[in-house]
C-alpha positions as semicolon CSV with decimal commas, in nm:
position;residue;x (nm);y (nm);z (nm)
1;M;0,000;0,000;0,000
2;T;0,109;0,357;-0,067
3;D;-0,035;0,682;0,066
4;A;0,148;0,902;-0,185
5;M;-0,005;0,929;-0,529
6;R;-0,089;1,174;-0,803
7;A;-0,438;1,171;-0,953
8;E;-0,551;1,394;-1,236
9;T;-0,761;1,432;-1,547
10;I;-0,556;1,399;-1,864
11;T;-0,603;1,360;-2,238
12;I;-0,504;1,043;-2,424
13;T;-0,523;0,932;-2,786
14;G;-0,808;0,687;-2,838
15;A;-0,963;0,509;-3,135
16;G;-0,918;0,680;-3,470
17;G;-0,664;0,921;-3,325
18;A;-0,929;1,106;-3,125
19;E;-0,819;1,296;-2,816
20;I;-1,033;1,180;-2,524
21;E;-1,054;1,258;-2,155
22;A;-0,917;1,008;-1,903
23;Y;-0,850;0,987;-1,531
24;L;-0,503;0,879;-1,419
25;A;-0,376;0,784;-1,072
26;R;-0,022;0,664;-1,004
27;P;0,195;0,596;-0,700
28;L;0,473;0,843;-0,623
29;D;0,758;0,605;-0,561
30;E;1,050;0,465;-0,756
31;K;0,929;0,106;-0,784
32;P;0,831;-0,052;-1,118
33;H;0,455;-0,057;-1,164
34;G;0,211;-0,262;-1,366
35;G;-0,069;-0,075;-1,539
36;V;-0,444;-0,121;-1,500
37;V;-0,701;0,009;-1,749
38;V;-1,031;0,061;-1,565
39;I;-1,339;0,044;-1,789
40;H;-1,625;0,232;-1,630
41;H;-1,977;0,097;-1,592
42;L;-2,276;0,198;-1,802
43;P;-2,372;0,480;-1,560
44;G;-2,053;0,642;-1,678
45;Y;-1,726;0,806;-1,592
46;D;-1,827;0,908;-1,243
47;A;-1,690;0,978;-0,896
48;A;-1,721;0,614;-0,787
49;T;-1,518;0,498;-1,085
50;K;-1,247;0,755;-1,015
51;E;-1,233;0,625;-0,659
52;I;-1,161;0,278;-0,800
53;V;-0,877;0,422;-1,010
54;R;-0,723;0,574;-0,697
55;K;-0,767;0,243;-0,513
56;F;-0,546;0,072;-0,768
57;A;-0,282;0,344;-0,732
58;A;-0,289;0,295;-0,355
59;H;-0,213;-0,073;-0,418
60;G;0,089;0,007;-0,634
61;Y;-0,049;0,023;-0,989
62;N;-0,058;0,297;-1,249
63;A;-0,431;0,311;-1,325
64;L;-0,616;0,488;-1,603
65;C;-0,987;0,514;-1,687
66;P;-1,074;0,650;-2,032
67;N;-1,400;0,843;-2,054
68;L;-1,579;0,630;-2,313
69;Y;-1,846;0,897;-2,351
70;S;-1,606;1,183;-2,432
71;R;-1,716;1,212;-2,791
72;E;-2,094;1,207;-2,741
73;A;-2,107;1,421;-2,427
74;P;-1,783;1,609;-2,352
75;G;-1,795;1,766;-2,007
76;A;-2,146;1,641;-1,933
77;D;-2,273;1,511;-1,600
78;P;-2,217;1,132;-1,591
79;D;-2,590;1,053;-1,581
80;D;-2,661;1,280;-1,878
81;A;-2,366;1,139;-2,072
82;A;-2,482;0,783;-2,006
83;A;-2,834;0,866;-2,124
84;T;-2,695;1,016;-2,444
85;V;-2,484;0,709;-2,516
86;R;-2,771;0,469;-2,438
87;A;-2,990;0,658;-2,683
88;A;-2,719;0,612;-2,947
89;G;-2,716;0,234;-2,892
90;G;-2,412;0,214;-2,666
91;V;-2,040;0,246;-2,731
92;P;-1,937;0,078;-3,060
93;D;-1,719;-0,226;-2,994
94;D;-1,443;-0,131;-3,237
95;R;-1,415;0,215;-3,083
96;L;-1,401;0,066;-2,734
97;V;-1,110;-0,156;-2,831
98;G;-0,926;0,142;-2,977
99;D;-0,979;0,349;-2,664
100;V;-0,856;0,069;-2,437
101;D;-0,557;0,017;-2,663
102;G;-0,477;0,388;-2,636
103;A;-0,504;0,372;-2,258
104;A;-0,275;0,068;-2,244
105;K;-0,015;0,237;-2,463
106;Y;-0,023;0,546;-2,241
107;L;0,037;0,334;-1,931
108;K;0,324;0,146;-2,093
109;E;0,499;0,474;-2,174
110;L;0,493;0,609;-1,817
111;D;0,824;0,634;-1,635
112;G;0,873;0,325;-1,421
113;A;0,612;0,117;-1,605
114;N;0,702;-0,252;-1,610
115;G;0,524;-0,313;-1,942
116;R;0,248;-0,535;-1,801
117;I;-0,115;-0,434;-1,850
118;G;-0,432;-0,552;-1,684
119;V;-0,789;-0,453;-1,772
120;I;-1,086;-0,452;-1,534
121;G;-1,443;-0,347;-1,600
122;Y;-1,779;-0,338;-1,426
123;C;-2,129;-0,393;-1,570
124;S;-2,104;-0,302;-1,941
125;G;-1,733;-0,257;-1,868
126;G;-1,714;-0,624;-1,772
127;R;-1,836;-0,720;-2,118
128;Q;-1,594;-0,469;-2,269
129;T;-1,311;-0,617;-2,066
130;F;-1,377;-0,956;-2,223
131;L;-1,391;-0,790;-2,565
132;S;-1,059;-0,614;-2,501
133;A;-0,892;-0,932;-2,378
134;C;-1,003;-1,110;-2,698
135;S;-0,896;-0,822;-2,925
136;L;-0,568;-0,698;-2,773
137;Q;-0,254;-0,854;-2,628
138;I;-0,277;-0,786;-2,255
139;D;-0,154;-0,968;-1,945
140;A;-0,461;-1,011;-1,723
141;A;-0,833;-0,928;-1,733
142;V;-1,107;-0,905;-1,470
143;D;-1,471;-0,920;-1,576
144;C;-1,700;-0,792;-1,300
145;Y;-2,053;-0,908;-1,386
146;G;-2,037;-0,826;-1,756
147;A;-2,362;-0,913;-1,934
148;F;-2,433;-0,995;-2,299
149;V;-2,112;-1,186;-2,353
150;V;-2,325;-1,495;-2,421
151;N;-2,684;-1,371;-2,451
152;E;-2,830;-1,122;-2,697
153;P;-2,847;-0,764;-2,567
154;P;-3,177;-0,573;-2,574
155;P;-3,267;-0,416;-2,911
156;E;-3,198;-0,063;-2,789
157;M;-2,830;-0,149;-2,739
158;A;-2,775;-0,167;-3,113
159;N;-2,397;-0,136;-3,092
160;M;-2,362;-0,447;-2,873
161;K;-2,357;-0,810;-2,980
162;P;-2,271;-1,139;-2,808
163;L;-1,899;-1,208;-2,778
164;L;-1,884;-1,583;-2,713
165;G;-1,751;-1,645;-3,062
166;L;-1,437;-1,449;-2,972
167;A;-1,346;-1,675;-2,679
168;S;-1,080;-1,862;-2,876
169;Q;-0,892;-1,532;-2,910
170;L;-0,866;-1,466;-2,535
171;S;-0,509;-1,341;-2,494
172;C;-0,460;-1,363;-2,117
173;P;-0,581;-1,514;-1,789
174;L;-0,935;-1,406;-1,702
175;L;-1,090;-1,359;-1,357
176;G;-1,470;-1,342;-1,349
177;L;-1,661;-1,211;-1,046
178;F;-2,039;-1,248;-1,046
179;G;-2,342;-1,218;-0,822
180;A;-2,537;-1,541;-0,783
181;E;-2,862;-1,341;-0,782
182;D;-2,774;-1,132;-1,089
183;K;-2,992;-1,157;-1,400
184;F;-2,754;-0,971;-1,634
185;P;-2,556;-1,194;-1,650
186;G;-2,759;-1,471;-1,496
187;P;-2,597;-1,788;-1,361
188;E;-2,676;-1,979;-1,681
189;E;-2,489;-1,721;-1,891
190;V;-2,189;-1,741;-1,658
191;A;-2,197;-2,122;-1,676
192;T;-2,205;-2,116;-2,058
193;L;-1,903;-1,887;-2,076
194;D;-1,719;-2,095;-1,817
195;A;-1,784;-2,413;-2,015
196;E;-1,668;-2,262;-2,343
197;L;-1,344;-2,128;-2,194
198;T;-1,282;-2,467;-2,033
199;R;-1,342;-2,642;-2,366
200;L;-1,092;-2,409;-2,532
201;G;-0,833;-2,460;-2,258
202;K;-0,830;-2,089;-2,167
203;D;-0,683;-1,986;-1,831
204;H;-0,972;-1,853;-1,625
205;E;-1,134;-1,865;-1,283
206;F;-1,492;-1,764;-1,205
207;H;-1,642;-1,688;-0,865
208;S;-2,009;-1,623;-0,788
209;Y;-2,118;-1,473;-0,457
210;E;-2,437;-1,579;-0,281
211;G;-2,663;-1,297;-0,166
212;A;-2,520;-1,061;-0,428
213;G;-2,683;-0,935;-0,745
214;H;-2,566;-0,692;-1,009
215;A;-2,325;-0,411;-0,916
216;F;-2,232;-0,553;-0,576
217;F;-1,902;-0,359;-0,585
218;A;-2,083;-0,023;-0,616
219;V;-2,041;0,144;-0,276
220;D;-2,271;0,432;-0,376
221;R;-2,567;0,213;-0,471
222;P;-2,825;0,001;-0,285
223;S;-2,688;-0,303;-0,469
224;Y;-2,363;-0,286;-0,268
225;R;-2,287;-0,607;-0,080
226;P;-1,989;-0,556;0,154
227;Q;-1,908;-0,922;0,210
228;A;-1,901;-1,004;-0,160
229;A;-1,715;-0,683;-0,245
230;V;-1,442;-0,741;0,014
231;A;-1,394;-1,098;-0,104
232;G;-1,395;-0,982;-0,466
233;W;-1,133;-0,712;-0,409
234;Q;-0,909;-0,966;-0,238
235;R;-0,927;-1,187;-0,546
236;V;-0,864;-0,893;-0,779
237;F;-0,545;-0,791;-0,600
238;E;-0,421;-1,148;-0,571
239;F;-0,486;-1,199;-0,943
240;F;-0,318;-0,876;-1,059
241;G;-0,036;-0,934;-0,810
242;K;0,034;-1,265;-0,980
243;H;0,012;-1,147;-1,340
244;L;0,122;-0,781;-1,337
245;S;0,427;-0,792;-1,112
246;A;0,764;-0,689;-1,259
């Protein structure tokens, strides 16, 4: 743990060469650091997500969250930005991959970076983490209750599609953390993904928490489940500690 860090809003180069907003937190010490790209949830690039970025910095990682809604709603309140993006059918998958790639490249170029990159995402960001791990060469990925990896998304999310067909391209170990009472993804969707990754011989471990539904990590929401969240964070840091160390 470190109590000295720098956290700030910056600009990075995302998909198509676009300049997009991002939130960076990094420890202020001389040790080599792995990098973590944090993919925010569907409610957006908000205060709770920035707190997660700082949490990773406190645990010794350079962490960066790109604002996936920068183009549609620059400078907007997170709720308004999320509504705008929902109305547009969600973030296009190819653009998401480009933005995560840009974030990873930025982290790799920081002084003291050890070259290893992890990706973690929540809600829609969990799905996008799986997409990123199947589209880019990264070192570790954590999917926190990402829906519509297996099942069809609702019609209004026109820019989303199931991702199960990409499973053979998974480039890194995958940690999945799910609520046993969640419906998006439900236990059957989690089981289908688990079975497919097992069939393909992909390195993964899935954990489902009883008494927890969707968004059980979200400390600012009624869905928060402390016991599941504490256990989940322990697994996240053990997992990244194993795969992102110098």
